[in-house]
C-alpha positions as CSV (number, residue, x, y, z in Angstrom):
1,M,59.4,97.1,-3.4
2,S,56.9,96.6,-0.9
3,Q,53.7,97.6,-1.0
4,I,53.6,100.2,1.6
5,R,57.2,101.7,0.5
6,L,55.7,101.6,-3.1
7,I,53.0,103.8,-1.6
8,N,54.9,106.0,0.7
9,H,57.1,106.4,-2.5
10,L,54.1,107.5,-4.7
11,V,51.9,109.3,-2.0
12,R,55.1,111.0,0.2
13,P,55.9,113.7,-2.8
14,L,52.0,114.4,-2.7
15,A,51.9,114.9,0.7
16,I,55.1,116.9,0.6
17,A,53.7,119.0,-2.2
18,S,50.5,119.3,-0.6
19,V,52.1,121.1,2.6
20,A,54.4,123.2,0.1
21,G,51.0,123.8,-1.9
22,A,49.4,125.2,0.9
23,A,52.3,126.9,2.5
24,L,54.3,127.8,-0.3
25,L,51.6,128.0,-3.3
26,A,49.3,125.1,-2.9
27,G,50.0,123.6,0.4
28,T,48.5,122.7,2.4
29,M,46.0,120.3,1.4
30,T,48.3,118.7,4.4
31,P,46.1,117.5,7.0
32,V,46.0,118.7,10.4
33,V,45.6,115.2,12.4
34,A,46.7,113.9,15.5
35,Q,50.3,112.6,15.2
36,N,49.3,109.4,17.3
37,A,46.4,108.4,15.0
38,P,44.9,105.1,14.8
39,S,46.8,102.5,12.8
40,Q,43.8,101.3,11.0
41,K,43.8,103.7,8.1
42,P,44.8,102.5,4.7
43,P,48.8,102.8,4.0
44,A,48.2,105.9,1.7
45,A,46.1,107.8,4.3
46,A,49.1,106.8,6.7
47,A,51.7,108.5,4.4
48,A,49.8,111.6,3.4
49,T,48.9,112.2,7.3
50,S,52.5,111.7,8.6
51,S,53.2,114.3,11.0
52,K,54.4,117.5,10.0
53,P,56.2,120.1,11.9
54,E,53.5,123.0,11.5
55,T,50.0,123.3,11.6
56,V,48.2,125.0,8.5
57,E,47.9,128.4,10.5
58,Q,51.5,128.0,11.1
59,R,52.7,127.7,7.2
60,I,50.0,130.5,6.8
61,Q,52.3,132.4,8.9
62,T,55.8,131.3,7.9
63,L,54.8,131.7,4.4
64,K,53.2,135.1,4.9
65,T,56.5,136.3,6.6
66,A,58.7,134.6,4.1
67,L,57.1,136.3,1.3
68,K,57.1,139.6,2.8
69,I,53.3,140.6,2.4
70,T,52.7,144.5,2.5
71,P,49.4,145.8,4.0
72,E,48.3,146.7,0.6
73,Q,48.6,143.2,-0.2
74,E,46.8,141.5,2.7
75,S,43.2,141.0,1.1
76,K,44.9,139.0,-1.6
77,W,46.9,137.1,0.6
78,N,43.5,136.6,3.1
79,A,42.5,134.6,-0.4
80,V,45.3,132.7,-0.3
81,A,45.3,131.8,3.3
82,Q,41.6,130.8,3.1
83,A,42.1,128.6,0.1
84,M,45.1,126.9,2.0
85,R,42.7,126.4,5.2
86,D,39.7,125.4,2.5
87,N,42.6,122.4,1.4
88,A,43.5,121.7,4.7
89,S,39.9,121.0,5.4
90,H,39.3,119.1,2.6
91,M,42.3,116.6,3.3
92,E,41.2,116.2,6.8
93,K,37.8,115.0,5.7
94,L,39.2,112.6,3.0
95,V,41.2,111.3,5.8
96,A,38.5,110.9,8.3
97,D,36.8,108.9,5.8
98,K,39.5,106.7,4.7
99,R,40.0,106.1,8.4
100,K,36.3,104.5,8.6
101,L,37.4,101.9,6.0
102,P,38.4,98.6,7.7
103,A,42.2,97.9,7.3
104,D,41.8,94.3,7.3
105,K,39.3,94.0,4.6
106,L,41.4,96.3,2.3
107,T,42.1,95.1,-1.3
108,A,45.3,96.1,-3.1
109,V,42.7,98.2,-5.7
110,D,41.2,99.7,-2.3
111,D,44.5,101.2,-1.5
112,L,45.3,102.2,-5.0
113,K,41.7,103.9,-5.1
114,T,42.8,105.7,-1.8
115,Y,46.1,106.9,-3.4
116,E,43.7,108.1,-6.6
117,D,41.5,110.0,-3.9
118,F,44.3,111.5,-2.4
119,A,46.4,112.5,-5.6
120,Q,42.9,113.9,-7.0
121,A,42.4,116.1,-3.8
122,H,46.0,117.3,-4.4
123,L,45.2,118.3,-7.9
124,D,42.0,120.0,-6.5
125,G,44.1,122.0,-4.1
126,I,46.7,123.0,-6.5
127,K,44.2,124.3,-8.7
128,H,41.9,126.1,-6.1
129,L,44.9,128.0,-4.4
130,N,46.7,128.6,-7.9
131,S,44.1,131.1,-8.8
132,S,44.3,133.1,-5.4
133,F,48.5,132.6,-5.6
134,K,48.4,134.2,-9.2
135,A,46.6,137.3,-8.1
136,L,48.8,137.8,-5.0
137,Y,52.0,137.0,-7.3
138,D,50.8,139.6,-10.0
139,S,50.3,142.1,-7.1
140,M,54.2,142.0,-5.9
141,S,56.6,143.8,-6.8
142,A,59.6,142.7,-8.8
143,D,61.7,142.4,-5.4
144,Q,59.1,140.3,-4.0
145,K,58.4,138.2,-6.9
146,K,62.0,137.5,-7.0
147,N,61.7,136.7,-3.4
148,A,59.0,134.2,-4.0
149,D,60.7,132.6,-6.5
150,Q,63.9,131.9,-4.3
151,V,61.3,130.5,-1.4
152,F,59.7,128.2,-3.7
153,A,63.0,127.2,-5.1
154,S,64.4,126.7,-1.8
155,Y,61.6,124.7,-0.7
156,G,62.2,122.2,-3.3
157,S,66.0,121.6,-2.4
158,Q,65.4,120.7,0.9
159,R,63.4,117.8,0.1
160,T,65.5,114.5,0.5
161,P,65.5,111.8,-2.3
162,Q,63.0,109.6,-0.2
163,Q,60.8,112.5,-0.4
164,G,60.6,112.5,-3.8
């Protein structure tokens, strides 16, 4: 497996989980970046910032609608949405920092370090979002919880084999 394909194989699930996480529980650590970004970024950064069909704000709204958030749950939802925004902002900063690295000078070790940094950002984002989502989930009715479980389960079945 080529290095880029290996990186894509390893990082793509993180990027997708980030989107799902931000949008569906932890997500969105997905960076909101231009689709025509410079090609000098490291392969791991390129994989993690591949074009996404929705912005963080769109994902927040989509998830809010899918979860059928009630007015009484709005404050807990706002904490979830803010965690999603924070995660996306952190990922955007990481992407920007990685873009500053000269691509022609990067070694395999540098590329693995980039992967490590994105993986750590993903993990930190999941932890950040999990507590606010748990508070929201705990406030949901049994029907809402069942719906939330289905929303998250249906996300997992949408992934293609290449996405992990």
